[in-house]
BANUGU-753875 format. One record per residue (C-alpha): residue in three letters; z, x, y. Coordinates in Angstrom, 3 decimals, decimal comma. Each point is the difference from the previous one (the first is absolute). Example, Ala and Ser with C-alpha at 12.3 -4.5 7.8 and 13.67 -1.06 7.14 Angstrom:
2
ALA/7,800/12,300/-4,500 $
SER/-0,660/1,370/3,440 $
END
This chain:
84
MET/51,055/-0,279/20,227 $
LYS/-0,437/-3,331/1,392 $
PRO/-3,545/-1,549/-0,280 $
ASN/-2,245/0,650/2,923 $
ILE/-3,295/-1,631/-1,302 $
GLY/-0,480/-3,765/-0,751 $
ARG/-0,817/-1,608/-3,021 $
VAL/-3,917/-0,439/0,465 $
ASP/-0,104/3,816/0,908 $
ALA/1,990/0,903/-3,076 $
LEU/-2,217/-2,231/-2,264 $
CYS/-3,024/1,479/1,564 $
ARG/1,463/3,512/-0,584 $
ILE/0,810/-0,957/-3,701 $
THR/-3,663/-1,214/-0,469 $
MET/-1,833/2,829/1,688 $
GLY/2,428/2,542/-1,565 $
PHE/-0,731/-1,193/-3,751 $
THR/-3,783/-0,205/0,979 $
VAL/-0,086/3,783/0,951 $
LEU/2,188/0,622/-3,084 $
ALA/-2,255/-1,575/-2,359 $
TRP/-3,293/1,772/1,800 $
SER/1,923/3,438/-0,237 $
ALA/0,873/-0,664/-3,810 $
SER/-3,534/-0,856/-0,808 $
LYS/-1,298/3,156/1,895 $
LEU/2,614/2,377/-1,571 $
GLY/-0,518/-1,487/-3,522 $
ARG/-3,836/1,350/0,163 $
LYS/0,632/3,132/2,155 $
PRO/3,924/1,053/-0,194 $
ASN/-0,628/3,152/2,004 $
GLU/-1,118/-1,684/3,185 $
ASN/2,493/0,126/2,916 $
THR/-1,395/-3,093/2,087 $
PRO/1,067/-2,506/-2,591 $
LEU/3,382/1,807/-0,374 $
PHE/0,579/-0,482/3,601 $
ALA/-1,101/-3,383/0,140 $
ALA/2,529/-0,812/-2,870 $
VAL/2,887/1,349/2,077 $
CYS/-1,072/-1,749/3,102 $
GLY/-0,354/-3,267/-2,109 $
SER/3,216/0,456/-1,646 $
MET/1,729/0,556/3,370 $
LYS/-1,533/-3,313/1,211 $
VAL/1,278/-1,784/-3,201 $
ALA/3,594/1,414/0,738 $
GLU/0,106/-1,033/3,819 $
GLY/-1,349/-3,645/-0,985 $
ILE/2,944/-0,197/-2,821 $
THR/2,705/1,378/2,558 $
ARG/-1,617/-1,636/3,040 $
PHE/0,837/3,387/1,794 $
CYS/-2,617/2,180/1,567 $
PRO/1,253/3,495/1,165 $
LEU/-3,069/0,196/2,360 $
THR/0,893/-3,390/1,724 $
TYR/3,814/1,239/-0,030 $
LEU/-0,885/3,083/1,779 $
ALA/-2,454/-1,528/2,407 $
GLU/2,632/-2,666/1,020 $
ASN/2,737/2,416/0,479 $
LYS/-2,256/2,145/2,160 $
MET/-0,971/-3,158/2,088 $
ALA/3,410/-0,949/0,477 $
HIS/0,794/3,532/1,098 $
MET/-2,772/0,146/2,409 $
GLN/0,906/-3,396/1,570 $
GLU/3,694/1,199/0,250 $
HIS/-1,112/3,197/1,673 $
THR/-2,388/-1,996/2,505 $
ALA/3,001/-2,367/0,705 $
ASN/2,316/3,080/0,654 $
GLN/-2,625/1,591/2,369 $
HIS/-0,505/-3,125/1,907 $
GLU/3,707/-0,826/0,288 $
SER/0,697/3,597/1,403 $
HIS/-3,242/-0,180/2,124 $
ASN/1,810/-3,264/1,656 $
HIS/3,249/1,542/0,527 $
SER/-1,445/2,940/2,021 $
GLU/-1,753/-2,034/2,478 $
END
């Protein structure tokens, strides 16, 4: 896994992730059976992990999809030029 997000983006993810985790912990402390704060805690912890590792799986998938689409488009354009 090579980093695919920048330092500023990573720091923002860490900050926002810890903010969401703190909010969800305070809500879960009062009402432990609520699902929304639990979901928020999972999302916040994922953002903290992404910031620490500087790797975002969704960014990775999007970049690969774009590269595949560009390659496919280039191949179509090249085959179209050869047929003329």
